[in-house]
Backbone and ligand atoms as CSV (ligand in chain L), in Angstrom:
chain,resi,resn,atom,element,x,y,z
A,1,MET,N,N,217.943,89.424,-133.592
A,1,MET,CA,C,216.572,89.817,-133.956
A,1,MET,C,C,216.504,91.335,-134.143
A,2,ARG,N,N,215.870,91.750,-135.221
A,2,ARG,CA,C,215.795,93.187,-135.480
A,2,ARG,C,C,214.667,93.823,-134.668
A,3,SER,N,N,214.817,95.111,-134.404
A,3,SER,CA,C,213.754,95.831,-133.703
A,3,SER,C,C,213.672,97.253,-134.243
A,4,ILE,N,N,212.529,97.907,-134.026
A,4,ILE,CA,C,212.366,99.302,-134.435
A,4,ILE,C,C,211.639,100.063,-133.328
A,5,ASP,N,N,211.801,101.365,-133.340
A,5,ASP,CA,C,211.053,102.224,-132.432
A,5,ASP,C,C,210.226,103.174,-133.270
A,6,GLU,N,N,208.941,103.280,-132.937
A,6,GLU,CA,C,208.042,104.132,-133.708
A,6,GLU,C,C,207.073,104.801,-132.744
A,7,GLN,N,N,207.092,106.118,-132.759
A,7,GLN,CA,C,206.177,106.917,-131.942
A,7,GLN,C,C,206.146,106.459,-130.483
A,8,GLY,N,N,207.327,106.214,-129.936
A,8,GLY,CA,C,207.429,105.882,-128.517
A,8,GLY,C,C,207.186,104.416,-128.188
A,9,TYR,N,N,206.909,103.603,-129.200
A,9,TYR,CA,C,206.686,102.172,-128.952
A,9,TYR,C,C,207.850,101.363,-129.512
A,10,HIS,N,N,208.144,100.253,-128.826
A,10,HIS,CA,C,209.220,99.372,-129.258
A,10,HIS,C,C,208.614,98.127,-129.919
A,11,PHE,N,N,209.099,97.801,-131.094
A,11,PHE,CA,C,208.603,96.637,-131.845
A,11,PHE,C,C,209.763,95.685,-132.121
A,12,GLU,N,N,209.501,94.373,-131.983
A,12,GLU,CA,C,210.530,93.387,-132.319
A,12,GLU,C,C,210.074,92.520,-133.486
A,13,GLU,N,N,211.034,92.121,-134.288
A,13,GLU,CA,C,210.724,91.313,-135.465
A,13,GLU,C,C,210.056,90.011,-135.033
A,14,TRP,N,N,208.939,89.697,-135.668
A,14,TRP,CA,C,208.161,88.497,-135.306
A,14,TRP,C,C,208.134,87.507,-136.474
A,15,LEU,N,N,207.838,87.989,-137.675
A,15,LEU,CA,C,207.916,87.143,-138.866
A,15,LEU,C,C,208.983,87.719,-139.786
A,16,THR,N,N,210.007,86.924,-140.047
A,16,THR,CA,C,211.082,87.380,-140.924
A,16,THR,C,C,210.602,87.337,-142.380
A,17,PRO,N,N,211.320,87.995,-143.281
A,17,PRO,CA,C,210.951,87.913,-144.700
A,17,PRO,C,C,210.902,86.471,-145.197
A,18,GLU,N,N,211.784,85.614,-144.676
A,18,GLU,CA,C,211.793,84.202,-145.097
A,18,GLU,C,C,210.527,83.481,-144.624
A,19,GLN,N,N,210.110,83.761,-143.380
A,19,GLN,CA,C,208.881,83.131,-142.870
A,19,GLN,C,C,207.652,83.623,-143.639
A,20,ILE,N,N,207.648,84.919,-143.920
A,20,ILE,CA,C,206.525,85.487,-144.691
A,20,ILE,C,C,206.455,84.821,-146.065
A,21,ALA,N,N,207.609,84.659,-146.696
A,21,ALA,CA,C,207.641,84.047,-148.032
A,21,ALA,C,C,207.069,82.631,-147.991
A,22,LYS,N,N,207.371,81.885,-146.914
A,22,LYS,CA,C,206.826,80.530,-146.760
A,22,LYS,C,C,205.311,80.565,-146.621
A,23,ASP,N,N,204.823,81.493,-145.801
A,23,ASP,CA,C,203.374,81.639,-145.595
A,23,ASP,C,C,202.669,81.974,-146.908
A,24,VAL,N,N,203.249,82.903,-147.652
A,24,VAL,CA,C,202.641,83.346,-148.910
A,24,VAL,C,C,202.587,82.177,-149.895
A,25,LYS,N,N,203.685,81.417,-149.945
A,25,LYS,CA,C,203.761,80.274,-150.865
A,25,LYS,C,C,202.677,79.244,-150.549
A,26,GLN,N,N,202.492,79.005,-149.258
A,26,GLN,CA,C,201.497,78.026,-148.789
A,26,GLN,C,C,200.076,78.493,-149.158
A,27,VAL,N,N,199.794,79.779,-148.972
A,27,VAL,CA,C,198.479,80.329,-149.331
A,27,VAL,C,C,198.283,80.266,-150.849
A,28,ALA,N,N,199.319,80.633,-151.583
A,28,ALA,CA,C,199.228,80.652,-153.052
A,28,ALA,C,C,198.984,79.249,-153.603
A,29,ALA,N,N,199.624,78.254,-152.988
A,29,ALA,CA,C,199.454,76.863,-153.460
A,29,ALA,C,C,198.009,76.418,-153.259
A,30,LYS,N,N,197.418,76.765,-152.118
A,30,LYS,CA,C,196.025,76.373,-151.852
A,30,LYS,C,C,195.073,77.053,-152.829
A,31,ILE,N,N,195.278,78.347,-153.041
A,31,ILE,CA,C,194.395,79.082,-153.959
A,31,ILE,C,C,194.558,78.520,-155.378
A,32,SER,N,N,195.788,78.247,-155.763
A,32,SER,CA,C,196.043,77.719,-157.112
A,32,SER,C,C,195.307,76.401,-157.314
A,33,ALA,N,N,195.296,75.549,-156.290
A,33,ALA,CA,C,194.610,74.256,-156.401
A,33,ALA,C,C,193.095,74.453,-156.445
A,34,ASP,N,N,192.590,75.315,-155.575
A,34,ASP,CA,C,191.131,75.503,-155.482
A,34,ASP,C,C,190.537,76.213,-156.703
A,35,TYR,N,N,191.335,77.036,-157.369
A,35,TYR,CA,C,190.803,77.850,-158.478
A,35,TYR,C,C,191.391,77.446,-159.833
A,36,ALA,N,N,191.908,76.207,-159.904
A,36,ALA,CA,C,192.584,75.753,-161.130
A,36,ALA,C,C,191.698,75.895,-162.370
A,37,ASP,N,N,190.390,75.624,-162.213
A,37,ASP,CA,C,189.511,75.687,-163.388
A,37,ASP,C,C,188.587,76.903,-163.342
A,38,LYS,N,N,188.992,77.933,-162.575
A,38,LYS,CA,C,188.173,79.147,-162.476
A,38,LYS,C,C,189.003,80.362,-162.897
A,39,GLU,N,N,188.349,81.504,-163.004
A,39,GLU,CA,C,189.073,82.743,-163.323
A,39,GLU,C,C,188.727,83.773,-162.258
A,40,PRO,N,N,189.353,83.655,-161.080
A,40,PRO,CA,C,188.956,84.511,-159.966
A,40,PRO,C,C,189.301,85.980,-160.182
A,41,LEU,N,N,188.535,86.801,-159.467
A,41,LEU,CA,C,188.818,88.236,-159.423
A,41,LEU,C,C,189.336,88.550,-158.018
A,42,PHE,N,N,190.592,88.950,-157.926
A,42,PHE,CA,C,191.162,89.342,-156.635
A,42,PHE,C,C,190.805,90.797,-156.354
A,43,VAL,N,N,190.193,91.033,-155.195
A,43,VAL,CA,C,189.844,92.391,-154.788
A,43,VAL,C,C,190.750,92.740,-153.601
A,44,VAL,N,N,191.740,93.582,-153.852
A,44,VAL,CA,C,192.746,93.910,-152.839
A,44,VAL,C,C,192.284,95.122,-152.034
A,45,VAL,N,N,192.258,94.954,-150.710
A,45,VAL,CA,C,191.788,96.026,-149.839
A,45,VAL,C,C,192.969,96.947,-149.480
A,46,LEU,N,N,192.921,98.153,-150.031
A,46,LEU,CA,C,193.957,99.151,-149.753
A,46,LEU,C,C,193.731,99.781,-148.384
A,47,ASN,N,N,194.737,100.357,-147.718
A,47,ASN,CA,C,196.085,100.379,-148.227
A,47,ASN,C,C,196.896,99.138,-147.835
A,48,GLY,N,N,196.570,98.570,-146.689
A,48,GLY,CA,C,197.457,97.588,-146.064
A,48,GLY,C,C,197.801,96.356,-146.868
A,49,ALA,N,N,196.872,95.885,-147.718
A,49,ALA,CA,C,197.075,94.575,-148.359
A,49,ALA,C,C,197.938,94.637,-149.623
A,50,PHE,N,N,198.405,95.811,-149.998
A,50,PHE,CA,C,199.094,95.887,-151.298
A,50,PHE,C,C,200.395,95.092,-151.330
A,51,VAL,N,N,201.096,94.998,-150.210
A,51,VAL,CA,C,202.379,94.274,-150.198
A,51,VAL,C,C,202.127,92.760,-150.288
A,52,PHE,N,N,201.246,92.266,-149.428
A,52,PHE,CA,C,200.876,90.843,-149.441
A,52,PHE,C,C,200.317,90.455,-150.808
A,53,ALA,N,N,199.413,91.288,-151.342
A,53,ALA,CA,C,198.773,90.978,-152.623
A,53,ALA,C,C,199.809,90.867,-153.730
A,54,SER,N,N,200.773,91.762,-153.712
A,54,SER,CA,C,201.797,91.763,-154.754
A,54,SER,C,C,202.591,90.452,-154.743
A,55,ASP,N,N,202.933,89.962,-153.554
A,55,ASP,CA,C,203.659,88.683,-153.458
A,55,ASP,C,C,202.748,87.509,-153.800
A,56,LEU,N,N,201.523,87.558,-153.279
A,56,LEU,CA,C,200.583,86.448,-153.469
A,56,LEU,C,C,200.250,86.219,-154.944
A,57,ILE,N,N,199.928,87.296,-155.623
A,57,ILE,CA,C,199.527,87.205,-157.032
A,57,ILE,C,C,200.643,86.572,-157.871
A,58,ARG,N,N,201.886,86.936,-157.550
A,58,ARG,CA,C,202.996,86.431,-158.346
A,58,ARG,C,C,203.396,85.011,-157.964
A,59,ALA,N,N,202.878,84.532,-156.822
A,59,ALA,CA,C,203.205,83.165,-156.393
A,59,ALA,C,C,202.171,82.138,-156.871
A,60,LEU,N,N,201.099,82.599,-157.523
A,60,LEU,CA,C,200.068,81.674,-158.007
A,60,LEU,C,C,200.587,80.906,-159.215
A,61,ASN,N,N,200.160,79.639,-159.311
A,61,ASN,CA,C,200.582,78.831,-160.466
A,61,ASN,C,C,199.483,78.815,-161.510
A,62,ASP,N,N,199.826,79.177,-162.711
A,62,ASP,CA,C,198.940,78.925,-163.852
A,62,ASP,C,C,197.478,79.269,-163.605
A,63,ILE,N,N,197.232,80.373,-162.974
A,63,ILE,CA,C,195.836,80.752,-162.779
A,63,ILE,C,C,195.540,81.942,-163.673
A,64,ARG,N,N,194.428,81.879,-164.368
A,64,ARG,CA,C,193.978,83.020,-165.149
A,64,ARG,C,C,193.136,83.854,-164.202
A,65,CYS,N,N,193.569,85.070,-163.908
A,65,CYS,CA,C,192.852,85.862,-162.903
A,65,CYS,C,C,192.928,87.350,-163.236
A,66,GLU,N,N,192.079,88.104,-162.542
A,66,GLU,CA,C,192.145,89.562,-162.635
A,66,GLU,C,C,192.361,90.124,-161.238
A,67,VAL,N,N,192.893,91.335,-161.182
A,67,VAL,CA,C,193.171,91.966,-159.894
A,67,VAL,C,C,192.614,93.382,-159.918
A,68,THR,N,N,191.882,93.729,-158.868
A,68,THR,CA,C,191.389,95.099,-158.750
A,68,THR,C,C,191.534,95.567,-157.304
A,69,PHE,N,N,191.313,96.834,-157.059
A,69,PHE,CA,C,191.598,97.417,-155.746
A,69,PHE,C,C,190.403,98.211,-155.231
A,70,ILE,N,N,190.230,98.191,-153.911
A,70,ILE,CA,C,189.232,99.052,-153.279
A,70,ILE,C,C,189.847,99.634,-152.016
A,71,ARG,N,N,189.264,100.720,-151.564
A,71,ARG,CA,C,189.652,101.240,-150.256
A,71,ARG,C,C,188.369,101.572,-149.520
A,72,VAL,N,N,188.233,101.032,-148.314
A,72,VAL,CA,C,186.990,101.229,-147.570
A,72,VAL,C,C,187.275,101.726,-146.162
A,73,SER,N,N,186.239,102.330,-145.599
A,73,SER,CA,C,186.321,102.663,-144.186
A,73,SER,C,C,184.978,102.232,-143.612
A,74,SER,N,N,185.009,101.395,-142.588
A,74,SER,CA,C,183.736,100.910,-142.051
A,74,SER,C,C,183.447,101.614,-140.737
A,75,TYR,N,N,182.195,101.875,-140.499
A,75,TYR,CA,C,181.831,102.545,-139.260
A,75,TYR,C,C,180.439,102.114,-138.835
A,76,TRP,N,N,180.189,102.208,-137.561
A,76,TRP,CA,C,178.872,101.906,-137.020
A,76,TRP,C,C,178.143,103.219,-136.826
A,77,GLY,N,N,177.314,103.641,-137.743
A,77,GLY,CA,C,176.577,104.885,-137.557
A,77,GLY,C,C,175.476,104.662,-136.544
A,78,MET,N,N,174.294,105.120,-136.860
A,78,MET,CA,C,173.171,104.925,-135.954
A,78,MET,C,C,172.544,103.551,-136.205
A,79,SER,N,N,172.917,102.931,-137.309
A,79,SER,CA,C,172.244,101.691,-137.663
A,79,SER,C,C,172.941,100.497,-137.027
A,80,SER,N,N,172.191,99.450,-136.822
A,80,SER,CA,C,172.760,98.273,-136.171
A,80,SER,C,C,173.497,97.386,-137.173
A,81,THR,N,N,173.321,97.652,-138.444
A,81,THR,CA,C,173.962,96.794,-139.440
A,81,THR,C,C,175.343,97.302,-139.845
A,82,GLY,N,N,175.662,98.523,-139.522
A,82,GLY,CA,C,176.951,99.061,-139.920
A,82,GLY,C,C,176.923,99.502,-141.368
A,83,GLN,N,N,177.794,100.373,-141.754
A,83,GLN,CA,C,177.827,100.896,-143.114
A,83,GLN,C,C,179.249,100.832,-143.636
A,84,LEU,N,N,179.329,100.657,-144.914
A,84,LEU,CA,C,180.637,100.585,-145.553
A,84,LEU,C,C,180.802,101.818,-146.423
A,85,GLU,N,N,181.860,102.565,-146.167
A,85,GLU,CA,C,182.096,103.747,-146.992
A,85,GLU,C,C,183.240,103.440,-147.949
A,86,PHE,N,N,182.996,103.635,-149.248
A,86,PHE,CA,C,184.036,103.365,-150.250
A,86,PHE,C,C,184.834,104.633,-150.502
A,87,ILE,N,N,186.102,104.594,-150.161
A,87,ILE,CA,C,186.984,105.726,-150.442
A,87,ILE,C,C,187.530,105.555,-151.864
A,88,VAL,N,N,187.899,104.338,-152.204
A,88,VAL,CA,C,188.171,103.971,-153.600
A,88,VAL,C,C,187.158,102.886,-153.944
A,89,PRO,N,N,186.146,103.214,-154.756
A,89,PRO,CA,C,185.090,102.232,-155.018
A,89,PRO,C,C,185.543,101.098,-155.929
A,90,LEU,N,N,184.786,100.021,-155.871
A,90,LEU,CA,C,185.038,98.874,-156.725
A,90,LEU,C,C,184.747,99.256,-158.173
A,91,GLN,N,N,185.710,99.027,-159.064
A,91,GLN,CA,C,185.533,99.454,-160.454
A,91,GLN,C,C,185.192,98.304,-161.374
A,92,GLN,N,N,185.222,97.098,-160.846
A,92,GLN,CA,C,185.013,95.910,-161.671
A,92,GLN,C,C,183.628,95.329,-161.386
A,93,VAL,N,N,183.003,94.768,-162.403
A,93,VAL,CA,C,181.722,94.087,-162.208
A,93,VAL,C,C,181.995,92.740,-161.537
A,94,VAL,N,N,181.330,92.490,-160.403
A,94,VAL,CA,C,181.557,91.217,-159.719
A,94,VAL,C,C,180.434,90.210,-159.974
A,95,ASP,N,N,179.392,90.652,-160.668
A,95,ASP,CA,C,178.269,89.772,-160.977
A,95,ASP,C,C,178.778,88.530,-161.717
A,96,GLY,N,N,178.504,87.363,-161.161
A,96,GLY,CA,C,178.914,86.122,-161.813
A,96,GLY,C,C,180.374,85.752,-161.621
A,97,ARG,N,N,181.089,86.499,-160.792
A,97,ARG,CA,C,182.523,86.229,-160.612
A,97,ARG,C,C,182.816,85.490,-159.314
A,98,ASP,N,N,183.918,84.748,-159.318
A,98,ASP,CA,C,184.446,84.155,-158.093
A,98,ASP,C,C,185.445,85.158,-157.517
A,99,VAL,N,N,185.041,85.777,-156.417
A,99,VAL,CA,C,185.835,86.863,-155.834
A,99,VAL,C,C,186.720,86.338,-154.703
A,100,ILE,N,N,187.951,86.805,-154.678
A,100,ILE,CA,C,188.829,86.533,-153.533
A,100,ILE,C,C,189.264,87.894,-152.978
A,101,ILE,N,N,188.778,88.207,-151.790
A,101,ILE,CA,C,189.160,89.466,-151.144
A,101,ILE,C,C,190.522,89.267,-150.485
A,102,VAL,N,N,191.445,90.201,-150.722
A,102,VAL,CA,C,192.792,90.085,-150.149
A,102,VAL,C,C,192.968,91.159,-149.079
A,103,GLU,N,N,193.234,90.711,-147.847
A,103,GLU,CA,C,193.394,91.616,-146.700
A,103,GLU,C,C,194.778,91.447,-146.075
A,104,ASP,N,N,195.232,92.466,-145.353
A,104,ASP,CA,C,196.477,92.335,-144.601
A,104,ASP,C,C,196.237,91.591,-143.291
A,105,ILE,N,N,195.142,91.966,-142.581
A,105,ILE,CA,C,194.861,91.352,-141.285
A,105,ILE,C,C,193.360,91.408,-141.023
A,106,VAL,N,N,192.822,90.328,-140.471
A,106,VAL,CA,C,191.414,90.327,-140.044
A,106,VAL,C,C,191.418,90.348,-138.525
A,107,ASP,N,N,190.777,91.379,-137.991
A,107,ASP,CA,C,190.769,91.628,-136.557
A,107,ASP,C,C,189.357,91.334,-136.030
A,108,SER,N,N,188.495,92.324,-135.897
A,108,SER,CA,C,187.107,92.052,-135.480
A,108,SER,C,C,186.347,91.354,-136.609
A,109,GLY,N,N,186.780,91.582,-137.833
A,109,GLY,CA,C,186.112,90.983,-138.990
A,109,GLY,C,C,185.030,91.875,-139.588
A,110,LEU,N,N,184.839,93.051,-139.008
A,110,LEU,CA,C,183.771,93.937,-139.497
A,110,LEU,C,C,183.947,94.282,-140.978
A,111,THR,N,N,185.170,94.651,-141.357
A,111,THR,CA,C,185.418,95.040,-142.753
A,111,THR,C,C,185.053,93.901,-143.701
A,112,ILE,N,N,185.527,92.704,-143.387
A,112,ILE,CA,C,185.260,91.550,-144.253
A,112,ILE,C,C,183.788,91.176,-144.234
A,113,HIS,N,N,183.176,91.219,-143.063
A,113,HIS,CA,C,181.746,90.912,-142.940
A,113,HIS,C,C,180.943,91.803,-143.897
A,114,GLN,N,N,181.261,93.077,-143.885
A,114,GLN,CA,C,180.524,94.023,-144.730
A,114,GLN,C,C,180.871,93.846,-146.206
A,115,LEU,N,N,182.143,93.604,-146.486
A,115,LEU,CA,C,182.541,93.433,-147.890
A,115,LEU,C,C,181.915,92.182,-148.500
A,116,LYS,N,N,181.819,91.119,-147.709
A,116,LYS,CA,C,181.203,89.890,-148.233
A,116,LYS,C,C,179.724,90.136,-148.559
A,117,ALA,N,N,179.039,90.859,-147.682
A,117,ALA,CA,C,177.623,91.175,-147.925
A,117,ALA,C,C,177.497,92.018,-149.191
A,118,TYR,N,N,178.427,92.945,-149.370
A,118,TYR,CA,C,178.413,93.801,-150.556
A,118,TYR,C,C,178.618,92.972,-151.830
A,119,MET,N,N,179.595,92.066,-151.816
A,119,MET,CA,C,179.879,91.228,-152.997
A,119,MET,C,C,178.668,90.352,-153.332
A,120,ARG,N,N,178.038,89.817,-152.283
A,120,ARG,CA,C,176.851,88.985,-152.476
A,120,ARG,C,C,175.749,89.810,-153.143
A,121,ALA,N,N,175.539,91.021,-152.619
A,121,ALA,CA,C,174.486,91.897,-153.153
A,121,ALA,C,C,174.769,92.275,-154.604
A,122,GLN,N,N,176.054,92.328,-154.966
A,122,GLN,CA,C,176.429,92.689,-156.337
A,122,GLN,C,C,176.422,91.475,-157.267
A,123,GLY,N,N,176.066,90.313,-156.739
A,123,GLY,CA,C,175.898,89.139,-157.586
A,123,GLY,C,C,177.108,88.236,-157.736
A,124,ALA,N,N,178.108,88.376,-156.859
A,124,ALA,CA,C,179.281,87.493,-156.950
A,124,ALA,C,C,178.834,86.037,-156.796
A,125,THR,N,N,179.420,85.154,-157.594
A,125,THR,CA,C,179.106,83.726,-157.511
A,125,THR,C,C,179.606,83.159,-156.187
A,126,SER,N,N,180.821,83.557,-155.804
A,126,SER,CA,C,181.390,83.130,-154.528
A,126,SER,C,C,182.322,84.233,-154.036
A,127,THR,N,N,182.500,84.283,-152.721
A,127,THR,CA,C,183.443,85.252,-152.145
A,127,THR,C,C,184.239,84.556,-151.059
A,128,ARG,N,N,185.541,84.482,-151.274
A,128,ARG,CA,C,186.435,83.950,-150.243
A,128,ARG,C,C,187.420,85.035,-149.856
A,129,VAL,N,N,188.128,84.768,-148.755
A,129,VAL,CA,C,189.025,85.784,-148.199
A,129,VAL,C,C,190.414,85.194,-147.982
A,130,ALA,N,N,191.436,85.907,-148.455
A,130,ALA,CA,C,192.823,85.548,-148.175
A,130,ALA,C,C,193.425,86.674,-147.340
A,131,SER,N,N,193.917,86.331,-146.151
A,131,SER,CA,C,194.496,87.360,-145.295
A,131,SER,C,C,195.873,86.918,-144.815
A,132,MET,N,N,196.830,87.834,-144.865
A,132,MET,CA,C,198.178,87.502,-144.383
A,132,MET,C,C,198.119,87.120,-142.915
A,133,LEU,N,N,197.358,87.870,-142.125
A,133,LEU,CA,C,197.270,87.603,-140.682
A,133,LEU,C,C,195.820,87.497,-140.240
A,134,PHE,N,N,195.615,86.766,-139.145
A,134,PHE,CA,C,194.269,86.583,-138.589
A,134,PHE,C,C,194.383,86.553,-137.070
A,135,LYS,N,N,193.552,87.396,-136.418
A,135,LYS,CA,C,193.524,87.421,-134.951
A,135,LYS,C,C,192.251,86.704,-134.481
A,136,PRO,N,N,192.289,85.366,-134.309
A,136,PRO,CA,C,191.063,84.616,-133.998
A,136,PRO,C,C,190.379,85.064,-132.713
A,137,ASN,N,N,191.164,85.474,-131.718
A,137,ASN,CA,C,190.554,85.879,-130.427
A,137,ASN,C,C,189.733,87.146,-130.536
A,138,LYS,N,N,189.981,87.928,-131.582
A,138,LYS,CA,C,189.292,89.212,-131.713
A,138,LYS,C,C,188.051,89.123,-132.608
A,139,LEU,N,N,187.874,87.975,-133.260
A,139,LEU,CA,C,186.818,87.852,-134.275
A,139,LEU,C,C,185.416,88.026,-133.687
A,140,GLU,N,N,184.642,88.930,-134.249
A,140,GLU,CA,C,183.264,89.165,-133.792
A,140,GLU,C,C,182.227,88.735,-134.830
A,141,TYR,N,N,182.677,88.457,-136.055
A,141,TYR,CA,C,181.749,88.084,-137.139
A,141,TYR,C,C,182.206,86.745,-137.711
A,142,ASP,N,N,181.416,85.701,-137.453
A,142,ASP,CA,C,181.830,84.352,-137.833
A,142,ASP,C,C,182.128,84.203,-139.320
A,143,ASP,N,N,181.345,84.906,-140.151
A,143,ASP,CA,C,181.526,84.745,-141.597
A,143,ASP,C,C,182.790,85.447,-142.104
A,144,ALA,N,N,183.506,86.127,-141.197
A,144,ALA,CA,C,184.695,86.872,-141.620
A,144,ALA,C,C,185.991,86.086,-141.412
A,145,LYS,N,N,185.876,84.857,-140.921
A,145,LYS,CA,C,187.104,84.053,-140.760
A,145,LYS,C,C,187.697,83.808,-142.144
A,146,PRO,N,N,188.965,84.165,-142.350
A,146,PRO,CA,C,189.535,84.023,-143.699
A,146,PRO,C,C,189.603,82.552,-144.132
A,147,ASP,N,N,189.410,82.328,-145.427
A,147,ASP,CA,C,189.519,80.978,-145.980
A,147,ASP,C,C,190.977,80.587,-146.164
A,148,TYR,N,N,191.821,81.582,-146.392
A,148,TYR,CA,C,193.257,81.362,-146.591
A,148,TYR,C,C,194.005,82.297,-145.651
A,149,ILE,N,N,194.833,81.708,-144.773
A,149,ILE,CA,C,195.500,82.497,-143.733
A,149,ILE,C,C,197.009,82.280,-143.807
A,150,GLY,N,N,197.755,83.386,-143.841
A,150,GLY,CA,C,199.209,83.282,-143.812
A,150,GLY,C,C,199.670,82.826,-142.445
A,151,HIS,N,N,199.227,83.522,-141.403
A,151,HIS,CA,C,199.676,83.246,-140.039
A,151,HIS,C,C,198.634,83.741,-139.050
A,152,GLU,N,N,198.384,82.954,-138.015
A,152,GLU,CA,C,197.502,83.439,-136.943
A,152,GLU,C,C,198.332,84.188,-135.916
A,153,ILE,N,N,197.682,85.136,-135.247
A,153,ILE,CA,C,198.387,85.952,-134.255
A,153,ILE,C,C,197.446,86.196,-133.080
A,154,THR,N,N,198.010,86.304,-131.879
A,154,THR,CA,C,197.186,86.656,-130.719
A,154,THR,C,C,196.846,88.146,-130.824
A,155,ASP,N,N,196.532,88.790,-129.759
A,155,ASP,CA,C,195.915,90.116,-129.872
A,155,ASP,C,C,196.876,91.293,-130.073
A,156,GLU,N,N,198.166,91.025,-130.116
A,156,GLU,CA,C,199.117,92.143,-130.161
A,156,GLU,C,C,199.049,92.939,-131.465
A,157,PHE,N,N,199.452,94.198,-131.362
A,157,PHE,CA,C,199.507,95.086,-132.521
A,157,PHE,C,C,200.786,94.807,-133.302
A,158,VAL,N,N,200.647,94.683,-134.605
A,158,VAL,CA,C,201.810,94.406,-135.456
A,158,VAL,C,C,201.910,95.435,-136.586
A,159,VAL,N,N,203.118,95.608,-137.070
A,159,VAL,CA,C,203.357,96.558,-138.173
A,159,VAL,C,C,204.336,95.948,-139.173
A,160,GLY,N,N,204.409,96.590,-140.335
A,160,GLY,CA,C,205.346,96.169,-141.373
A,160,GLY,C,C,204.661,95.295,-142.410
A,161,TYR,N,N,205.333,95.059,-143.540
A,161,TYR,CA,C,204.790,94.250,-144.629
A,161,TYR,C,C,203.394,94.755,-145.003
A,162,GLY,N,N,203.271,96.064,-145.123
A,162,GLY,CA,C,201.991,96.670,-145.508
A,162,GLY,C,C,201.195,97.224,-144.341
A,163,LEU,N,N,201.382,96.648,-143.147
A,163,LEU,CA,C,200.618,97.094,-141.973
A,163,LEU,C,C,201.233,98.368,-141.405
A,164,ASP,N,N,200.384,99.328,-141.092
A,164,ASP,CA,C,200.895,100.644,-140.693
A,164,ASP,C,C,200.650,100.958,-139.224
A,165,PHE,N,N,201.375,101.979,-138.777
A,165,PHE,CA,C,201.102,102.619,-137.496
A,165,PHE,C,C,200.907,104.090,-137.839
A,166,ASP,N,N,199.658,104.528,-137.846
A,166,ASP,CA,C,199.324,105.896,-138.258
A,166,ASP,C,C,199.933,106.250,-139.607
A,167,GLY,N,N,199.886,105.335,-140.532
A,167,GLY,CA,C,200.330,105.615,-141.896
A,167,GLY,C,C,201.786,105.280,-142.171
A,168,PHE,N,N,202.573,105.068,-141.140
A,168,PHE,CA,C,204.003,104.819,-141.335
A,168,PHE,C,C,204.349,103.328,-141.171
A,169,VAL,N,N,205.571,103.001,-141.497
A,169,VAL,CA,C,206.228,101.682,-141.383
A,169,VAL,C,C,205.620,100.543,-142.224
A,170,ARG,N,N,204.824,100.895,-143.217
A,170,ARG,CA,C,204.300,99.868,-144.126
A,170,ARG,C,C,205.419,99.216,-144.924
A,171,ASN,N,N,206.510,99.970,-145.102
A,171,ASN,CA,C,207.583,99.543,-145.993
A,171,ASN,C,C,208.535,98.511,-145.383
A,172,LEU,N,N,208.377,98.175,-144.097
A,172,LEU,CA,C,209.286,97.193,-143.487
A,172,LEU,C,C,209.116,95.825,-144.156
A,173,ASP,N,N,210.215,95.109,-144.357
A,173,ASP,CA,C,210.146,93.835,-145.090
A,173,ASP,C,C,209.755,92.664,-144.185
A,174,ALA,N,N,209.671,92.922,-142.867
A,174,ALA,CA,C,209.266,91.887,-141.909
A,174,ALA,C,C,208.041,92.384,-141.145
A,175,ILE,N,N,207.430,91.486,-140.333
A,175,ILE,CA,C,206.315,91.904,-139.486
A,175,ILE,C,C,206.830,91.995,-138.050
A,176,TYR,N,N,206.602,93.146,-137.442
A,176,TYR,CA,C,207.114,93.447,-136.106
A,176,TYR,C,C,205.956,93.522,-135.118
A,177,LYS,N,N,206.199,92.990,-133.901
A,177,LYS,CA,C,205.171,92.959,-132.855
A,177,LYS,C,C,205.525,93.977,-131.779
A,178,VAL,N,N,204.509,94.713,-131.304
A,178,VAL,CA,C,204.755,95.699,-130.254
A,178,VAL,C,C,205.137,94.997,-128.959
A,179,GLN,N,N,206.048,95.612,-128.209
A,179,GLN,CA,C,206.482,95.058,-126.926
A,179,GLN,C,C,205.886,95.874,-125.786
A,180,GLU,N,N,205.634,95.223,-124.671
A,180,GLU,CA,C,205.061,95.907,-123.495
A,180,GLU,C,C,205.949,97.059,-123.068
L,1,IMP,P1,P,188.567,94.606,-138.778
L,1,IMP,O1,O,187.534,95.220,-139.664
L,1,IMP,O2,O,188.280,94.863,-137.319
L,1,IMP,O3,O,188.818,93.142,-139.047
L,1,IMP,O4,O,189.906,95.417,-139.004
L,1,IMP,C1,C,190.789,95.134,-140.031
L,1,IMP,C2,C,191.729,96.300,-140.220
L,1,IMP,O5,O,192.197,96.811,-138.954
L,1,IMP,C3,C,192.980,95.884,-140.962
L,1,IMP,O6,O,192.795,95.948,-142.363
L,1,IMP,C4,C,194.001,96.872,-140.444
L,1,IMP,O7,O,193.960,98.056,-141.198
L,1,IMP,C5,C,193.554,97.189,-139.036
L,1,IMP,N1,N,194.339,96.414,-138.027
L,1,IMP,C6,C,193.870,95.483,-137.175
L,1,IMP,N2,N,194.852,94.983,-136.397
L,1,IMP,C7,C,195.994,95.622,-136.783
L,1,IMP,C8,C,197.382,95.527,-136.350
L,1,IMP,O8,O,197.781,94.742,-135.456
L,1,IMP,N3,N,198.253,96.344,-137.007
L,1,IMP,C9,C,197.884,97.215,-138.002
L,1,IMP,N4,N,196.617,97.317,-138.419
L,1,IMP,C10,C,195.673,96.540,-137.812
């Protein structure tokens, strides 16, 4: 089993590239079946989801689709509803579109909760979520549970395959879990 050390923490390989490929294939098959007669717009959430999105998009069968990118930072200001700050704003019109948001990992679900509300407000016909990883124990927003999940994970911190630790190790071809 491979391992890495990053900023004083030890990580061990948890999902190999082969396991990830299986997960991606399974997600792609479901999306391909569900959207066979639609033309979905994939909205990839930067930075983390770019690796998963790249594999997922190419694993879809015979789907006519578009792909666009956003980068957001969510924060709880003084308001109880939370605010979404667009660092890279959405450049595509979502009015009347079937949107599939692509994430690397859903944790509390705040980002997805806010993005879904935003897509709805912009007139999206439907909004679903595909996430490589999902931490069900951490979920605080019920509507943020992904519709398509590569793999569920307990609460541990993971890196690689797009997921970063302070900006680094996104380039690892496997997903590594932090060790105590
Ligand atoms: P949420 O809005 O709380 O669901 O947070 C989602 C974001 O938190 C992800 O897009 C990641 O950027 C980050 N995140 C959550 N858990 C992890 C992890 O285990 N490793 C790396 N990033 C994580």
